C-alpha positions in Angstrom: -54.3 125.1 8.0 -53.4 123.3 11.8 -55.6 123.6 14.4 -54.6 123.2 18.0 -55.9 120.4 20.2 -59.2 121.3 22.1 -59.2 120.9 25.8 -63.3 120.0 25.6 -65.2 118.0 23.2 -65.3 119.7 20.1 -69.4 120.8 19.5 -71.3 120.8 16.6 -71.4 124.7 16.0 -67.6 124.7 16.2 -67.3 122.3 13.6 -69.8 123.9 11.2 -68.0 127.3 12.1 -64.8 125.9 10.1 -64.2 126.7 6.5 -64.0 122.9 5.6 -65.5 119.4 6.0 -64.8 118.7 9.5 -65.2 115.1 11.5 -64.5 113.5 14.8 -63.6 110.0 14.3 -63.8 107.4 17.3 -60.9 104.5 17.2 -63.4 102.3 15.1 -63.3 105.0 12.2 -67.0 105.8 13.2 -68.0 109.3 12.7 -68.9 110.7 15.9 -69.8 114.2 14.6 -69.5 116.1 11.2 -70.1 119.6 10.3 -72.5 120.5 7.4 -70.3 120.7 4.6 -69.0 116.9 5.7 -72.7 115.9 6.1 -73.6 117.4 2.4 -70.8 115.3 1.1 -71.9 112.2 2.8 -75.5 112.6 1.5 -74.6 113.0 -2.0 -73.5 109.4 -1.7 -75.6 107.4 0.8 -78.9 109.7 0.9 -80.5 111.4 3.5 -78.9 110.7 6.9 -79.6 111.2 10.7 -76.0 111.1 12.6 -77.5 110.9 15.9 -78.9 107.3 15.2 -77.0 105.8 12.7 -73.9 104.6 12.7 -71.6 105.6 9.7 -68.2 104.5 9.0 -65.3 105.8 6.8 -64.3 103.3 4.6 -62.6 103.3 1.2 -65.5 104.3 -0.9 -66.2 107.4 1.0 -67.1 110.5 -1.2 -64.2 112.6 0.7 -61.4 110.0 0.4 -59.2 109.6 -2.3 -60.9 107.4 -5.1 -57.7 105.1 -5.7 -58.1 102.4 -3.2 -54.4 102.4 -2.4 -54.6 106.5 -1.1 -58.0 105.5 0.4 -56.2 102.6 2.6 -53.3 105.6 3.4 -55.6 107.7 4.5 -57.6 105.3 6.6 -54.2 103.4 8.3 -53.3 107.3 8.9 -56.6 108.2 11.1 -55.8 104.8 12.9 -52.2 105.7 13.5 -53.1 109.2 15.1 -56.1 107.1 17.2 -54.1 105.1 18.5 -51.4 107.2 19.7 -48.7 106.0 17.1 -48.4 109.3 15.5 -49.4 112.9 16.7 -50.6 114.1 13.4 -51.2 112.9 9.7 -51.7 115.1 6.3 -52.2 113.8 3.1 -53.2 115.3 -0.4 -55.3 114.0 -3.0 -57.6 114.6 -6.0 -61.1 113.9 -7.0 -63.3 114.5 -10.0 -66.3 116.6 -9.1 -68.7 117.3 -11.3 -66.2 116.2 -14.3 -64.0 118.8 -13.1 -60.5 117.6 -11.0 -60.2 119.4 -7.8 -57.3 118.9 -5.0 -58.0 118.4 -1.6 -55.7 118.3 1.8 -56.9 116.2 4.8 -55.2 117.0 8.2 -55.7 114.7 11.4 -55.2 115.7 14.8 -55.8 113.8 18.2 -58.2 114.2 20.7 -58.8 113.3 24.3 -61.1 114.5 26.7 -60.3 113.2 30.3 -61.9 109.9 31.2 -63.1 109.5 27.3 -61.7 107.6 24.6 -58.9 109.1 22.3 -60.2 110.5 18.9 -59.4 112.4 16.0 -60.1 115.6 14.5 -60.4 115.0 10.6 -60.3 118.5 8.6 -60.5 118.6 4.7 -59.4 121.7 3.0 -60.3 122.4 -0.7 -57.0 123.8 -2.1 -58.1 123.7 -6.1 -57.7 127.5 -6.9 -54.7 127.6 -4.6 -53.1 124.8 -6.7 -54.1 126.4 -9.9 -52.5 129.8 -8.6 -49.2 128.3 -7.4 -49.5 125.8 -10.9 -49.5 128.9 -13.0 -46.7 130.2 -10.8 -44.5 127.0 -11.1 -45.2 127.2 -15.1 -43.9 130.8 -14.8 -40.9 130.2 -12.9 -40.0 127.0 -14.9 -40.2 129.1 -18.0 -38.0 131.6 -16.8 -35.7 129.0 -15.1 -35.2 126.9 -18.2 -35.0 130.1 -20.7 -31.9 129.9 -23.0 -31.6 133.4 -22.1 -29.9 135.5 -19.6 -32.9 136.4 -17.3 -33.1 138.2 -13.8 -34.8 140.5 -11.9 -33.6 143.3 -10.2 -35.1 145.7 -7.0 -35.0 149.1 -7.0 -31.2 149.5 -5.8 -30.1 147.6 -8.6 -29.6 144.1 -6.5 -30.4 140.9 -7.8 -33.8 139.0 -6.4 -33.6 136.5 -9.2 -31.9 135.0 -11.7 -32.3 132.0 -14.2 -30.0 129.0 -14.5 -28.6 130.1 -17.7 -27.3 133.5 -16.0 -25.9 131.4 -12.8 -24.5 129.0 -15.0 -22.9 131.1 -17.5 -21.2 133.9 -14.9 -20.1 130.5 -12.6 -22.1 131.7 -9.6 -24.6 129.5 -7.6 -28.3 131.0 -6.8 -27.6 132.0 -3.5 -24.3 133.7 -4.2 -25.8 135.8 -7.3 -29.1 136.7 -5.8 -27.7 139.8 -3.2 -25.3 141.0 -5.7 -26.0 144.3 -7.9 -26.4 144.4 -11.6 -22.8 146.8 -11.4 -21.0 143.7 -9.7 -21.6 141.9 -13.1 -21.7 144.3 -15.6 -18.6 146.7 -15.6 -20.4 149.3 -18.1 -23.1 149.5 -15.2 -22.1 151.7 -12.3 -24.6 152.8 -9.7 -25.7 156.2 -11.1 -26.0 154.8 -14.6 -28.7 152.2 -13.1 -30.8 155.0 -11.2 -30.4 157.4 -14.8 -31.5 154.0 -16.3 -34.4 153.6 -13.9 -36.0 157.0 -14.3 -35.8 156.6 -17.8 -37.7 153.0 -17.6 -40.6 154.8 -15.5 -41.3 156.9 -18.4 -40.6 154.7 -21.1 -41.2 151.2 -19.7 -38.5 149.3 -21.9 -34.9 150.3 -22.8 -32.5 148.1 -24.8 -28.9 148.8 -24.7 -25.3 146.8 -25.4 -23.2 145.9 -22.5 -20.3 143.3 -20.9 -21.2 140.8 -18.1 -18.5 139.4 -16.0 -17.8 136.0 -14.8 -16.7 135.3 -11.2 -13.2 134.5 -12.9 -13.1 137.9 -14.5 -13.7 137.1 -18.1 -15.5 140.0 -20.0 -18.4 139.3 -23.0 -20.7 141.2 -25.0 -24.7 141.1 -24.5 -27.3 142.6 -26.0 -29.8 143.7 -22.7 -33.2 144.5 -22.4 -34.8 146.1 -19.3 -38.5 146.1 -18.3 -39.8 148.4 -15.3 -43.1 147.0 -13.4 -44.4 147.4 -10.1 -47.1 145.2 -8.0 -47.5 144.5 -4.6 -46.2 147.7 -3.3 -42.6 146.9 -4.5 -40.9 148.3 -7.8 -38.8 146.0 -10.3 -37.0 145.5 -13.1 -36.8 142.7 -15.4 -33.6 141.9 -17.5 -33.5 139.7 -20.7 -29.9 139.6 -21.7 -28.2 137.6 -25.1 -25.1 137.2 -26.7 -24.4 139.6 -30.0 -26.2 137.7 -33.0 -22.7 138.3 -35.0 -21.0 134.9 -36.3 -17.8 134.7 -36.2 -17.1 137.1 -33.8 -13.9 136.2 -32.1 -14.1 137.6 -29.1 -17.3 135.8 -28.2 -16.2 132.7 -29.4 -13.0 132.6 -27.2 -14.7 133.9 -24.6 -17.3 130.9 -25.2 -14.5 128.3 -25.3 -12.9 129.5 -22.3 -15.9 129.3 -20.2 -17.0 125.4 -21.5 -13.5 125.0 -20.6 -13.8 126.6 -17.2 -17.1 124.8 -16.9 -15.9 121.4 -18.0 -12.9 121.6 -15.9 -14.9 123.0 -12.9 -17.3 119.8 -13.7 -14.8 117.2 -13.5 -12.9 118.4 -10.5 -16.2 118.6 -8.1 -16.8 114.9 -10.1 -13.3 114.0 -9.2 -13.8 115.3 -5.5 -17.2 113.4 -5.4 -15.4 110.1 -6.8 -13.4 110.4 -4.0 -15.2 111.0 -1.3 -17.6 107.9 -2.2 -14.5 105.5 -2.7 -13.5 106.8 1.2 -17.2 106.2 2.0 -17.5 102.8 0.1 -14.0 101.4 1.8 -14.8 102.8 4.9 -18.3 100.9 4.7 -16.6 97.6 3.4 -14.5 97.5 6.7 -17.3 98.0 8.9 -19.2 95.3 7.1 -16.4 92.9 7.5 -15.8 94.0 11.3 -19.2 93.3 12.1 -19.0 90.2 10.0 -16.1 88.9 11.7 -17.9 89.7 15.2 -21.0 88.1 14.2 -18.9 84.7 13.1 -17.0 84.8 16.5 -20.3 85.3 18.4 -21.9 82.7 16.9 -19.0 80.1 17.2 -18.8 80.8 20.8 -22.6 80.0 21.0 -22.3 76.9 19.1 -25.2 78.2 17.2 -25.8 76.9 13.6 -27.7 79.4 11.5 -30.8 78.4 9.0 -32.9 80.8 6.4 -36.1 79.2 5.2 -37.6 81.6 2.1 -41.2 80.2 1.7 -42.0 81.7 -1.6 -39.6 79.4 -3.3 -38.9 76.6 -0.6 -35.1 77.4 -0.3 -33.2 76.9 2.9 -29.7 78.0 3.3 -27.8 76.3 6.2 -24.7 77.8 7.4 -21.2 75.8 7.9 -22.1 75.5 11.6 -25.1 74.0 10.9 -24.0 71.4 8.9 -20.8 70.6 10.3 -22.7 69.8 13.6 -24.5 66.9 12.0 -20.8 66.1 10.4 -21.9 67.2 6.6 -20.2 69.8 4.3 -22.6 72.3 3.5 -23.3 70.8 -0.1 -24.2 67.7 1.3 -27.4 68.8 2.8 -30.8 69.6 0.4 -31.3 73.3 0.5 -34.7 72.9 1.3 -37.0 72.1 3.8 -36.4 68.3 3.3 -32.5 68.5 3.8 -33.6 69.3 7.9 -36.8 67.1 8.7 -34.9 64.4 6.5 -32.6 64.1 9.3 -35.2 63.9 12.0 -36.0 61.2 14.6 -39.3 59.4 13.3 -40.7 60.1 17.0 -39.8 63.8 16.7 -41.2 64.5 13.0 -44.6 65.5 13.8 -44.1 67.6 17.1 -41.2 69.6 14.7 -43.5 70.1 11.9 -46.7 71.1 14.4 -44.3 73.6 16.2 -43.4 75.3 12.8 -46.7 75.5 11.4 -48.2 77.0 14.7 -45.4 79.7 14.7 -46.0 80.3 10.7 -49.7 80.7 11.3 -49.1 83.8 14.1 -50.4 81.2 17.2 -46.9 81.5 18.8 -44.4 84.3 18.8 -41.4 82.2 18.7 -40.8 78.8 16.9 -38.7 76.6 19.6 -38.5 73.0 19.5 -36.1 70.0 20.8 -36.3 67.2 18.6 -33.2 64.7 17.6 -31.1 64.7 14.5 -29.3 61.8 12.8 -25.7 62.7 12.4 -23.4 61.5 9.5 -21.8 58.4 12.0 -25.5 57.2 12.4 -25.7 58.5 15.6 -29.1 60.3 16.9 -28.0 63.8 18.9 -30.3 65.9 20.7 -30.7 69.7 19.0 -32.9 72.9 20.3 -34.0 75.0 17.2 -35.3 78.4 17.3 -36.6 80.5 14.6 -39.0 83.9 14.1 -40.8 85.2 11.2 -38.9 87.7 9.8 -41.3 88.8 6.9 -45.0 88.7 6.0 -46.4 89.8 3.1 -49.4 92.4 2.9 -51.8 90.0 4.0 -49.9 88.5 6.8 -48.5 85.3 5.4 -45.0 84.4 6.4 -42.8 84.4 3.5 -39.6 84.2 5.5 -38.1 82.3 8.7 -34.7 82.6 10.1 -33.5 80.7 13.2 -30.6 79.0 14.9 -30.0 75.3 15.7 -28.0 74.2 19.0 -26.6 71.2 19.9 -27.7 69.9 23.3 -26.9 66.3 23.6 -24.4 67.0 26.7 -27.3 68.8 28.4 -29.7 65.9 27.5 -27.4 63.2 29.0 -26.8 65.4 32.3 -31.0 65.5 32.8 -30.6 61.7 32.1 -27.9 61.4 34.7 -30.1 63.9 37.5 -33.0 62.0 36.9 -30.9 58.2 37.5 -29.3 60.1 40.5 -32.6 60.9 42.2 -34.1 57.8 41.6 -31.3 55.9 42.8 -31.5 58.4 46.0 -35.1 57.9 46.4 -35.0 54.2 46.5 -31.4 54.1 49.0 -33.7 56.2 51.4 -36.4 53.3 50.6 -33.8 50.7 51.5 -32.1 51.8 54.2 -35.8 52.4 56.0 -36.6 48.8 55.1 -33.2 47.4 56.5 -33.9 49.5 59.8 -36.8 48.0 60.2 -35.4 44.5 60.0 -33.2 44.9 61.5 -35.2 45.3 64.6 -37.0 41.8 63.7 -33.6 40.2 63.4 -32.6 41.3 66.8 -35.3 39.9 68.3 -35.2 36.7 66.1 -31.2 36.4 66.8 -31.5 37.3 70.4 -33.9 35.0 71.4 -32.2 32.2 69.3 -28.9 32.7 71.3 -30.9 32.7 74.7 -32.5 29.4 73.5 -28.9 28.0 72.6 -27.6 29.1 76.0 -29.8 27.2 77.8 -30.3 24.1 75.8 -28.4 21.2 76.7 -26.1 19.9 73.9 -27.8 16.6 73.1 -31.2 18.1 72.7 -32.8 17.4 69.3 -34.2 21.0 69.1 -30.5 22.5 69.3 -29.9 22.1 65.6 -33.2 23.8 64.3 -32.1 26.7 66.6 -28.6 27.0 65.1 -30.4 26.7 61.8 -32.6 29.5 62.9 -29.4 31.6 64.0 -27.6 30.7 60.9 -30.7 32.4 58.8 -30.6 35.3 60.7 -26.9 35.8 60.4 -27.6 35.6 56.6 -30.4 38.0 56.9 -28.4 40.3 58.7 -25.8 39.9 55.8 -28.6 41.1 53.5 -29.7 44.3 55.4 -26.0 45.4 55.2 -26.2 45.3 51.7 -29.2 47.5 51.8 -27.8 49.9 54.0 -24.5 49.5 52.0 -27.0 51.1 49.0 -28.5 53.6 51.1 -25.1 54.7 52.4 -26.2 54.3 56.0 -23.7 51.3 56.5 -20.7 52.0 58.9 -17.3 52.7 57.2 -13.9 52.9 58.4 -11.6 54.7 56.0 -8.1 54.6 56.0 -5.3 55.1 53.2 -5.1 52.4 50.7 -3.0 51.8 47.3 -5.6 50.1 44.8 -3.0 48.1 43.0 -2.3 46.2 46.3 -5.5 45.9 46.8 -6.1 44.0 43.5 -2.9 42.2 43.6 -3.2 41.0 47.2 -6.6 39.6 46.2 -5.6 37.9 43.3 -5.1 34.7 44.6 -8.7 34.7 46.1 -10.2 36.2 42.7 -8.7 33.2 40.8 -10.5 30.0 42.2 -13.8 32.6 42.7 -14.0 32.8 38.6 -13.1 29.1 37.7 -10.6 27.7 35.6 -12.5 28.8 32.8 -12.0 32.8 32.9 -8.5 34.2 32.2 -7.9 37.0 34.8 -5.9 39.8 33.1 -4.5 43.1 35.6 -3.7 46.3 33.8 -2.2 48.4 36.4 -1.0 51.6 36.3 2.7 51.7 37.2 1.9 55.1 39.5 -1.1 55.5 41.2 -2.2 58.0 44.1 -3.7 56.6 47.5 -7.5 56.4 48.0 -9.3 57.2 51.0 -11.8 54.4 51.5 -12.9 50.8 53.7 -10.2 48.3 53.0 -13.1 45.7 53.3 -15.8 47.1 51.8 -13.5 47.8 48.4 -12.5 44.4 48.7 -16.2 43.2 48.9 -16.8 45.3 45.5 -14.2 44.1 44.0 -15.3 40.3 44.9 -19.0 41.1 44.1 -18.3 42.6 40.5 -15.7 39.7 39.9 -18.5 37.0 40.6 -20.9 38.9 38.7 -18.5 39.0 35.7 -18.1 35.2 36.2 -21.7 34.8 35.8 -21.7 36.5 32.7 -19.3 34.1 31.1 -20.7 30.8 31.8 -18.5 29.1 28.8 -15.3 31.0 29.8 -14.2 34.3 29.0 -11.5 37.1 29.8 -12.0 39.5 32.9 -9.9 42.2 32.7 -9.2 44.4 35.8 -7.4 47.9 35.5 -6.5 51.0 36.9 -5.5 54.8 35.7 -5.9 58.5 36.9 -9.0 59.4 35.7 -9.2 62.2 33.1 -11.0 65.0 33.8 -13.3 64.8 31.1 -14.1 61.1 32.0 -15.0 62.5 35.6 -17.4 65.2 34.4 -19.5 62.8 32.5 -20.1 60.6 35.3 -21.4 63.7 37.3 -17.9 64.5 39.2 -15.6 67.7 38.7 -13.8 70.4 40.8 -10.1 70.3 41.7 -10.2 66.9 42.8 -8.0 64.0 41.7 -9.8 61.0 41.0 -8.7 57.1 40.6 -10.8 54.9 38.0 -11.1 50.8 38.8 -12.1 48.8 35.6 -13.9 45.6 35.4 -14.3 44.5 31.8 -15.8 41.3 30.8 -16.1 39.2 27.4 -19.8 38.0 28.6 -23.0 38.2 27.2 -23.8 42.1 28.1 -26.9 43.5 29.5 -29.6 44.4 27.3 -29.4 48.5 26.9 -33.3 48.9 28.3 -31.8 47.0 31.5 -28.8 49.0 32.3 -30.4 52.3 34.0 -31.9 49.6 36.7 -28.7 47.1 37.2 -28.0 48.8 40.6 -31.3 48.7 42.1 -31.8 46.5 45.1 -33.3 42.9 44.1 -33.0 43.6 40.4 -31.2 41.0 38.6 -30.9 39.8 34.8 -30.0 36.4 36.1 -32.6 33.6 36.3 -35.0 33.0 39.4 -33.0 31.7 42.2 -29.9 32.6 40.9 -29.3 35.8 42.7 -30.2 38.3 45.4 -29.9 41.2 43.3 -28.2 42.8 45.9 -24.3 43.1 45.1 -24.2 45.7 42.4 -26.6 47.5 44.8 -24.0 47.2 47.6 -21.1 48.3 45.1 -23.0 51.6 44.0 -23.7 52.2 47.8 -20.3 51.7 48.9 -18.9 53.9 46.3 -21.4 56.5 46.6 -20.7 56.7 50.1 -16.9 57.0 49.6 -17.4 60.2 47.6 -17.2 58.2 44.2 -18.9 57.6 41.1 -20.0 53.9 39.1 -20.8 54.0 35.7 -21.5 50.5 33.9 -21.7 50.1 29.7 -22.1 47.4 27.2 -18.8 47.3 25.0 -19.0 47.0 21.2 -19.2 43.4 20.2 -19.5 41.6 23.4 -19.0 42.4 27.0 -19.7 44.6 29.8 -17.5 47.1 31.7 -17.8 48.7 34.9 -15.6 51.9 35.5 -15.6 53.0 39.4 -14.2 56.6 40.0 -12.6 57.2 43.8 -11.4 60.7 44.8 -7.2 60.4 45.4 -6.7 61.2 49.1 -5.9 64.6 50.5 -4.0 64.1 53.8 -3.7 61.0 56.2 -6.1 59.7 58.3 -6.5 60.3 62.1 -8.0 56.4 63.1 -10.3 56.4 66.3 -10.4 52.7 66.9 -12.7 51.6 69.8 -10.7 51.1 73.0 -11.2 47.9 75.0 -11.5 49.2 78.7 -10.3 46.4 81.2 -12.9 45.2 83.6 -14.0 41.8 84.4 -14.9 38.9 82.2 -18.0 38.2 84.3 -21.0 39.9 82.4 -23.2 39.8 85.6 -24.5 43.2 87.4 -26.5 44.7 89.9 -27.0 48.5 88.5 -30.2 49.9 87.7 -30.6 50.5 83.8 -33.4 52.6 82.6 -34.4 50.6 78.9 -36.2 52.5 76.5 -37.4 50.8 72.8 -40.3 50.9 71.0 -40.3 47.7 69.7 -41.9 45.6 71.9 -40.0 42.5 71.0 -37.0 43.2 71.2 -37.6 45.3 74.4 -38.4 42.3 76.0 -35.1 40.8 74.8 -33.2 43.1 76.3 -34.8 43.2 79.2 -34.7 39.9 80.2 -31.5 39.3 79.0 -30.1 42.4 81.7 -32.5 40.6 84.4 -30.8 37.1 84.0 -27.5 39.0 85.1 -29.0 40.8 88.1 -29.6 44.0 86.6 -32.4 46.0 88.3 -34.0 47.0 84.4 -37.0 49.3 84.2 -38.5 49.2 80.7 -40.4 52.1 78.7 -41.8 51.9 75.4 -41.5 55.9 74.7 -39.0 59.1 75.6 -42.2 60.3 77.3 -42.8 57.2 79.3 -39.2 57.1 80.7 -39.2 60.8 81.5 -42.6 59.8 83.7 -40.6 56.6 85.3 -37.4 59.2 86.4 -40.1 61.8 87.9 -42.2 59.2 89.8 -39.0 58.4 91.7 -39.4 54.5 91.0 -35.8 54.3 89.5 -32.4 56.2 89.9 -30.9 54.6 86.8 -26.8 54.6 86.4 -27.5 53.6 83.2 -29.9 54.5 80.0 -30.1 52.1 77.2 -32.1 53.7 74.3 -32.8 53.7 70.8 -32.3 56.5 68.7 -35.4 56.8 66.6 -38.1 56.7 69.0 -42.2 58.4 68.5 -41.7 61.9 69.6 -38.6 62.7 71.2 -35.5 60.8 70.1 -33.3 58.9 72.3 -30.3 61.4 71.9 -32.8 64.3 73.0 -33.8 62.1 76.2 -30.5 61.3 76.9 -29.7 64.7 77.1 -32.5 65.7 79.1 -31.6 62.6 82.0 -27.9 64.2 81.9 -28.9 67.3 83.4 -30.2 65.8 86.6 -27.9 62.8 86.3 -24.2 64.3 85.3 -22.4 60.5 85.6 -25.3 58.7 84.0 -23.9 56.2 81.1 -25.6 55.9 77.5 -25.7 53.1 75.4 -27.9 54.1 72.1 -28.7 51.6 69.9 -30.3 51.6 66.5 -31.0 49.8 62.9 -29.2 52.7 61.3 -25.4 53.4 61.6 -23.9 55.6 64.1 -22.4 58.0 61.0 -25.8 58.6 59.5 -27.4 59.3 63.0 -24.9 61.9 63.5 -25.2 64.0 60.5 -28.6 64.9 62.3 -27.5 65.0 65.5 -24.6 64.4 67.2 -24.2 62.0 69.9 -21.0 62.7 72.0 -19.8 61.3 74.9 -22.5 58.2 74.2 -21.8 54.7 73.2 -23.5 53.4 70.2 -24.3 49.8 69.2 -25.7 49.0 65.8 -28.8 46.5 64.9 -28.8 43.5 64.5 -26.7 42.4 67.6 -25.8 39.1 69.8 -26.9 39.2 73.2 -23.6 38.6 74.3 -22.6 41.3 72.6 -25.1 43.8 73.9 -24.0 42.6 77.4 -20.7 43.1 76.9 -21.3 46.6 75.9 -23.4 47.4 78.8 -20.8 45.9 81.1 -18.1 47.8 79.8 -19.8 51.5 80.0 -20.6 50.8 83.4 -17.0 49.6 84.2 -15.6 53.1 82.6 -18.3 54.7 85.1 -16.8 52.6 87.8 -12.9 53.7 87.1 -13.8 57.3 86.3 
């Protein structure tokens, strides 16, 4: 019996009107409402209840549920599945003993949800004991007829079969479906339709008739039978019960022949059907095998393409299976690794063992949806490589305990190396920015120091006792300028003049310089490629790179050794290893020594400014920094590594030239050798010491100079009319508006204004931010005479124009 879902909540009256136990249940299995029948069953077990105030829940011991715990759990789960929306309905049949008698029940569960209210379930229990007994008796009767050794059939009043047992169907060769619907005269050639009607009239009077006749099989074989017909009426229909058997005469040749032919036909039919089924099963089996083989091939190909190894862990017996790829990634054969968890954890790096086990335990306990862990494993060659392990519980028991875990393993060593390279590159970039900024500020100080020293020397008598002291100050300033240039090189802010050069020619031309630089105790060996493409680089800077590396190698071999300089075309995998790529070709310059080497923990820091492995006072720590900055500014890459045994190898990768360079070298403008002038100059410099130096230098030669500490101050001077400048000399980096923007603002009203910009940063670095077309540029620190000469040249070009 099934009820449609109600649109409003069932009332107690409605539940009580149902011909069964009925209850409304909420998601927690609490009985919200029950009818009288249900309440009566509960009170028989629990005593009197007040359902409007008591909280009564369905449980396994409820008197309305099955007595066995498995059946009770099944019912409770079914009700929960309907309340939660996972199922639309649920039905279950079971038996219980009531007052010593077995009774049969059927539970049906349908959902109910009123608008705005939580989802509930309507549970109905029907007593089907009487119906089941009737069905049972009917089933036993039908079974008896079906399994009878006699031929049994039921005929309607028109002579058609409405029932036939197995013996009758099987002997005649018909299926039940084919035989029911045929008439008695279809199987009995002696029983025409009019004879059946006569027999039916007799049966109405006598009730039973016995006749001898013949039955005919579907193949046309006829055999004798003794038939008994009985007449009965029921439920408004008239039927004839037919019982038939073969004659009892022993040795009857006709009957024996028929039975033999029938058995042969039956067996032949069975064998044909069995053979047909066998052929179908063979075809199906072959198709399944082929599909499985194809699926396995696809899976193997997919796993091979993703470079994943598989592992399968059974927690019941502790066995762990590793596939061939898993083992091969670690250099082992499959049978070389213990098939248990210890076979895996025994290879884990000690620093990663605890985190791996903890992540695995968290997932097994259900506190994480996926097991995922990055760790190191010991390769068969002794090297630790990085791996990513992922897995998921594939099976849990009835108590929720994990019994099987399946997962993958992936070698991510290359990715880890790229991450380290990226972090190191970012660190070097940050240090380069800092070094460039320090060099810029230091250049301002050096400009003042060196400039004032030059002024003093120009006006100091040759015989003055102070002249030597000032000259030493000037020498120290020049050495400091070299240091700042190296800092700028590291920060990739130096001025480069790239040209097409052949690396082999540079090295061979420097051989005479390198041999005395490294000393007689060190042997110089050249291993140069026979054919090598041109590169695009600054010649003087590349010579400085080679010289710095040679001197470093010399210091690493105090007792002598061999320095090998090599060149070659770089292989693609080498360039990718250091971070390069694309379609560009690269040339590799190698410098290899047989010295003491560098501690591994210090290798990542060797290119940092002022970092050195030498003793105190034996190096500035800027040699390798200059090498790094020059190579990177030339779009190249540099790598340093310890060699097996002793020694260090530095590898420099430089891109090959794609086309010739159009050189743009400064052109000297002819003019008077004298530096004096009378023009009006607006000087803008935010560093007071440098501003005073430049102002005094210009005024000493006759220029009319007005100075300002910022662009805003300079514009105020211009607007006041105190000066109509013919030239603007300005620092590029100023507080507020920069020098380039100031120059453009001034040229709007003074189109013939000449501009000389100065900065501690090189022009090519500044041009990337704000191009300075049509403006002269002078980099700090500079000599006073150089500064004055550039101002004079600029003004002379204005006069010629």
